[in-house]
LOZA-679661 format. One record per atom (N, C-alpha, C): atom name; residue number from 0; x, y, z negated. Coordinates in steps of 0.001 Angstrom, whole numbers, plus 500000, padded with zeros to 6 digits. Each point is the difference from the previous one (the first is absolute). Layout:
// LOZA-679661
   site   pos        u        v        w
     CA   NUM        X        Y        Z
...
***
This chain:
// LOZA-679661
   site   pos        u        v        w
      N     0   501320   499017   500039
     CA     0   498526   500723   499886
      C     0   501354   501429   499838
      N     1   499650   501266   500575
     CA     1   500271   501659   500493
      C     1   499027   500298   500132
      N     2   500108   501271   498700
     CA     2   499704   501106   500592
      C     2   500734   501162   500096
      N     3   499147   501085   500729
     CA     3   500339   500767   500773
      C     3   499082   501702   499816
      N     4   501099   501096   499507
     CA     4   498992   501354   500182
      C     4   499251   499721   501539
      N     5   499340   500660   499527
     CA     5   499687   500123   501339
      C     5   498987   501829   500350
      N     6   500342   500975   500877
     CA     6   498951   501338   500163
      C     6   499415   499818   501308
      N     7   498831   500725   500334
     CA     7   499546   500213   500680
      C     7   500185   501161   500799
      N     8   499486   500274   501269
     CA     8   500118   500887   500665
      C     8   499639   501527   499297
      N     9   498996   499601   499340
     CA     9   499427   501706   498842
      C     9   500553   499600   498979
      N    10   501245   499676   499478
     CA    10   500979   499596   498593
      C    10   499496   499805   499256
      N    11   499167   499396   500019
     CA    11   499631   498977   498626
      C    11   501020   498614   499296
      N    12   500574   499649   499426
     CA    12   500848   498996   499621
      C    12   498934   498586   498819
      N    13   500769   498947   500617
     CA    13   499589   498407   499617
      C    13   500441   499711   500365
      N    14   499256   498385   498901
     CA    14   501816   498712   500409
      C    14   498363   498759   501248
      N    15   500857   499541   500710
     CA    15   499937   498870   500169
      C    15   500371   498537   499590
      N    16   499659   499016   499600
     CA    16   500977   499036   499981
      C    16   499476   498978   500878
      N    17   501165   498908   500941
     CA    17   500491   499589   500363
      C    17   500817   499208   500352
      N    18   498555   498788   500727
     CA    18   501263   498778   500151
      C    18   501871   500216   499931
      N    19   500295   501179   500884
     CA    19   501820   499604   501037
      C    19   499152   501607   500908
      N    20   501348   500166   500013
     CA    20   500365   500684   501371
      C    20   499750   499906   501648
      N    21   499689   498872   499800
     CA    21   499249   499729   501576
      C    21   497991   500281   499380
      N    22   499382   499592   498695
     CA    22   499027   500062   499963
      C    22   499635   501298   499893
      N    23   500522   501421   499678
     CA    23   500286   500665   500415
      C    23   499484   500804   500256
      N    24   501169   499821   501326
     CA    24   499751   500694   501667
      C    24   499052   499258   501415
      N    25   499873   498874   498835
     CA    25   499092   499297   500516
      C    25   497513   501048   500332
      N    26   500641   499689   498530
     CA    26   498372   500335   498976
      C    26   500587   501973   501147
      N    27   500981   500892   499173
     CA    27   499979   501259   501234
      C    27   499506   499846   501131
      N    28   500857   499228   500366
     CA    28   500175   500742   501750
      C    28   497696   499150   500590
      N    29   499762   498985   499667
     CA    29   498148   500030   500131
      C    29   499538   501356   499023
      N    30   500630   501411   499267
     CA    30   498926   500007   499232
      C    30   499374   500484   499045
      N    31   500240   498746   499270
     CA    31   499167   498822   499023
      C    31   500559   500547   498405
      N    32   501714   501184   500072
     CA    32   499969   500926   498941
      C    32   499357   500730   499973
      N    33   498549   501119   498768
     CA    33   500100   501071   500322
      C    33   500026   500384   498468
      N    34   500121   501545   499498
     CA    34   500199   500671   498972
      C    34   498619   499226   499384
      N    35   499707   500119   498458
     CA    35   498733   499546   499237
      C    35   499938   501583   500183
      N    36   500121   501040   500173
     CA    36   499485   501256   500043
      C    36   499497   501242   500757
      N    37   500754   499581   500805
     CA    37   498652   500435   501363
      C    37   499939   499540   501386
      N    38   500639   498396   499747
     CA    38   499300   498778   500938
      C    38   500767   499908   501583
      N    39   500698   500956   499786
     CA    39   501432   501005   501140
      C    39   500153   498005   500043
      N    40   500933   499162   501416
     CA    40   500458   499104   500097
      C    40   501938   500813   500870
      N    41   500174   501504   499723
     CA    41   501656   500327   500851
      C    41   500584   499887   498465
      N    42   500733   498899   499500
     CA    42   500429   499983   498693
      C    42   501382   499145   500471
      N    43   501399   500985   499239
     CA    43   501072   499560   500731
      C    43   500498   499027   497940
      N    44   500900   499389   499739
     CA    44   500953   499824   499396
      C    44   499955   501296   498999
      N    45   500788   500293   499337
     CA    45   500587   500773   498834
      C    45   501514   500257   499222
      N    46   501056   500495   500198
     CA    46   500683   498900   498973
      C    46   498646   500291   497953
      N    47   500628   498534   499576
     CA    47   499496   499929   498597
      C    47   501225   501166   499317
      N    48   498942   500436   498018
     CA    48   499803   501634   500101
      C    48   501870   498601   498702
      N    49   499500   499162   500201
     CA    49   501236   499547   498801
      C    49   500518   498441   500599
      N    50   501588   500279   499603
     CA    50   500616   498645   500683
      C    50   500960   500321   499193
      N    51   500587   498568   499195
     CA    51   500962   499484   499193
      C    51   500395   499143   500165
      N    52   500581   500280   501143
     CA    52   501705   499379   500124
      C    52   500715   500324   500345
      N    53   501272   499415   499640
     CA    53   501433   500611   499487
      C    53   500858   499443   500958
      N    54   501512   500660   500087
     CA    54   500786   499056   499871
      C    54   501197   499266   499157
      N    55   499745   500611   498496
     CA    55   500003   499804   498893
      C    55   499170   498989   499726
      N    56   498772   499076   500373
     CA    56   499179   499092   499093
      C    56   500720   498659   500086
      N    57   500812   500391   500361
     CA    57   500757   498330   499787
      C    57   498458   498777   499993
      N    58   500185   499945   501810
     CA    58   498561   499060   499920
      C    58   499230   499461   499606
      N    59   498763   501289   499176
     CA    59   498952   500262   498897
      C    59   500940   498900   498912
      N    60   501012   500374   499706
     CA    60   500370   498768   498360
      C    60   500429   499082   499888
      N    61   499359   498851   501184
     CA    61   499946   498430   500382
      C    61   498697   499954   500200
      N    62   498725   500232   499833
     CA    62   499086   499559   499253
      C    62   499255   499784   501621
      N    63   499323   498955   500157
     CA    63   499559   499596   501175
      C    63   498183   500703   499548
      N    64   500355   500366   501328
     CA    64   497770   500668   499857
      C    64   499387   499064   499572
      N    65   499872   498407   499677
     CA    65   499248   499691   499189
      C    65   500315   499694   497938
      N    66   501428   499919   500085
     CA    66   500188   500969   498761
      C    66   499628   501171   499082
      N    67   499786   500124   501139
     CA    67   499547   502211   499496
      C    67   498564   499474   498860
      N    68   500413   500564   499586
     CA    68   498409   500744   499104
      C    68   499738   500886   500035
      N    69   499010   500561   499322
     CA    69   498768   501466   500417
      C    69   501607   500275   498818
      N    70   500461   500157   498803
     CA    70   499925   499645   498410
      C    70   501722   500643   500413
      N    71   500791   499410   501463
     CA    71   501506   500463   500513
      C    71   500510   500402   500348
      N    72   498600   500272   501339
     CA    72   499975   500795   500862
      C    72   499616   501277   499353
      N    73   499193   500629   498910
     CA    73   499891   501164   499580
      C    73   500897   500497   499742
      N    74   501025   498830   498822
     CA    74   501297   500395   499680
      C    74   501483   500965   500515
      N    75   500138   498434   501464
     CA    75   500872   501393   500798
      C    75   499145   500485   501254
      N    76   498710   501035   499603
     CA    76   499431   501353   500261
      C    76   500688   500575   499017
      N    77   499162   499486   498644
     CA    77   501090   501494   499196
      C    77   501414   499529   499517
      N    78   500588   498913   500721
     CA    78   501206   500879   499726
      C    78   500607   500798   501139
      N    79   499328   499320   501575
     CA    79   500608   500514   500968
      C    79   499039   502111   499486
      N    80   499259   500159   499747
     CA    80   499054   501672   499723
      C    80   501249   500768   498893
      N    81   500836   498290   499266
     CA    81   500542   500928   498739
      C    81   501469   500284   500273
      N    82   500833   500083   501329
     CA    82   501425   499762   500613
      C    82   499595   500682   500715
      N    83   498968   500466   500397
     CA    83   500416   500298   501441
      C    83   498585   501725   500783
      N    84   499406   500554   498279
     CA    84   499071   501297   500121
      C    84   500703   500598   499113
      N    85   499765   501093   500129
     CA    85   500624   500491   499036
      C    85   498476   501459   499227
      N    86   500065   499276   498740
     CA    86   498669   500549   498872
      C    86   500046   501225   499937
      N    87   498671   500591   500197
     CA    87   500060   501353   500172
      C    87   498535   500170   498823
      N    88   500135   499158   499755
     CA    88   498652   500325   497911
      C    88   498837   500224   501120
      N    89   499355   500735   499256
     CA    89   499248   501294   500047
      C    89   499731   501232   501292
      N    90   500898   499709   501005
     CA    90   500291   501080   500337
      C    90   500106   499178   501327
      N    91   499598   499404   500559
     CA    91   500178   498991   501490
      C    91   498880   501145   500889
      N    92   499039   499912   499526
     CA    92   498831   500799   500867
      C    92   501316   501415   500378
      N    93   500490   500670   499417
     CA    93   500891   501093   499491
      C    93   500756   499455   501143
      N    94   501052   499699   499942
     CA    94   501322   498986   501100
      C    94   499253   499757   501199
      N    95   499635   498806   499697
     CA    95   498888   500059   501932
      C    95   499571   500876   500565
      N    96   499788   500664   499811
     CA    96   499432   501746   500205
      C    96   501511   500485   501542
      N    97   501117   499804   498601
     CA    97   501173   500627   499788
      C    97   500263   499767   501877
      N    98   500498   498299   499719
     CA    98   500749   498930   501230
      C    98   499031   499961   500792
      N    99   498670   500330   500065
     CA    99   499138   500497   500843
      C    99   500176   501219   500659
      N   100   500481   501706   499689
     CA   100   500362   500532   500550
      C   100   500892   500541   500240
      N   101   500941   498110   499752
     CA   101   501743   500575   500429
      C   101   500578   500874   499021
      N   102   499095   500627   498533
     CA   102   500865   500749   499617
      C   102   500864   499371   498256
      N   103   499576   498383   500636
     CA   103   501472   499106   499594
      C   103   500187   498483   501025
      N   104   501003   499708   499691
     CA   104   500525   498622   499970
      C   104   498622   498330   500374
      N   105   499981   500085   501099
     CA   105   499738   498593   500646
      C   105   500370   499329   498827
      N   106   499535   499295   499109
     CA   106   500599   498551   498961
      C   106   498446   499312   499459
      N   107   500117   499089   499593
     CA   107   499012   498691   499719
      C   107   499577   501268   498175
      N   108   499163   501024   500086
     CA   108   499696   499226   498033
      C   108   498638   499135   500129
      N   109   499556   500356   498721
     CA   109   499811   499541   499134
      C   109   499138   500690   498997
      N   110   498779   499511   499609
     CA   110   499414   501345   498125
      C   110   498902   499917   499884
      N   111   498993   500784   499646
     CA   111   498449   499652   499651
      C   111   499788   500769   500441
      N   112   498612   500285   500610
     CA   112   498419   501233   500213
      C   112   498810   499967   499162
      N   113   499555   500703   500228
     CA   113   498435   500288   499360
      C   113   499048   499721   501769
      N   114   499243   498980   499827
     CA   114   499277   500408   500873
      C   114   499488   501405   500863
      N   115   500790   500733   499155
     CA   115   499406   501854   501033
      C   115   501074   499755   500589
      N   116   501402   499247   499441
     CA   116   501317   500685   500536
      C   116   500376   499250   501092
      N   117   498898   498693   500117
     CA   117   499614   498742   501428
      C   117   499816   500784   500963
      N   118   498375   500949   499479
     CA   118   499767   501090   501466
      C   118   500195   500852   500268
      N   119   500734   500178   499839
     CA   119   501245   501122   500406
      C   119   500879   500004   500375
      N   120   500437   498446   499703
     CA   120   501132   499654   500908
      C   120   499650   499989   501860
      N   121   499045   498583   499719
     CA   121   498626   499695   500764
      C   121   500260   501346   500758
      N   122   499374   501005   499969
     CA   122   499354   500599   500674
      C   122   500978   501214   501274
      N   123   501049   499690   498616
     CA   123   501164   500514   501261
      C   123   500857   499282   500533
      N   124   499493   498385   499988
     CA   124   500703   498990   501531
      C   124   501318   499825   499233
      N   125   500066   499673   498503
     CA   125   501258   499210   499006
      C   125   499389   498213   500910
      N   126   500441   499658   499481
     CA   126   500039   498448   500331
      C   126   500433   499621   498843
      N   127   499674   498958   498842
     CA   127   500598   500078   499234
      C   127   499131   498367   499238
      N   128   500434   499057   499614
     CA   128   499165   498999   499919
      C   128   500555   500047   498055
      N   129   498654   498987   499507
     CA   129   499611   499795   498263
      C   129   500017   498448   500343
      N   130   501909   500121   499035
     CA   130   499933   498642   499539
      C   130   500205   499446   499047
      N   131   499015   500026   498894
     CA   131   499468   499805   498327
      C   131   501430   498636   499713
      N   132   501148   500076   499639
     CA   132   500418   499759   498821
      C   132   500712   499504   498846
      N   133   499483   498916   500270
     CA   133   499622   498893   498708
      C   133   501881   500711   498882
      N   134   499937   499403   498532
     CA   134   501153   500131   499194
      C   134   499714   498612   500455
      N   135   501314   499503   499487
     CA   135   500674   497978   501233
      C   135   500685   500484   498753
      N   136   499167   498250   499612
     CA   136   501585   499484   498360
      C   136   501193   499604   500891
      N   137   501342   499829   499112
     CA   137   501071   499765   500594
      C   137   499617   498538   499724
***
């Protein structure tokens, strides 16, 4: 199973789940994939909002897909975020807006926001993703 982020000609974004790449190509060429908002079948794959892959993955710590439990996946995600994102605390919205406008250097940041700040970021076109990070026992 493969999941693609898809965007229609009107800018609506949604996910599509396909058996494989050829299933996407076949269904899209037959105009069987359509936007759930406006029903447009003029759609294309767009880059995913988050991808966690890096040169230091160490072959996912030698864990096979069958052995990867949800708890281990969350632990690996938490470890990646801790080591690759700057914690800006409750100033996330402020710093994200500065990065978006070019007033600060582009970098990975993490922090907290209020619902009002999230709405403001969306209105400004700042892309972000909320990832709940539970405290993990070592």
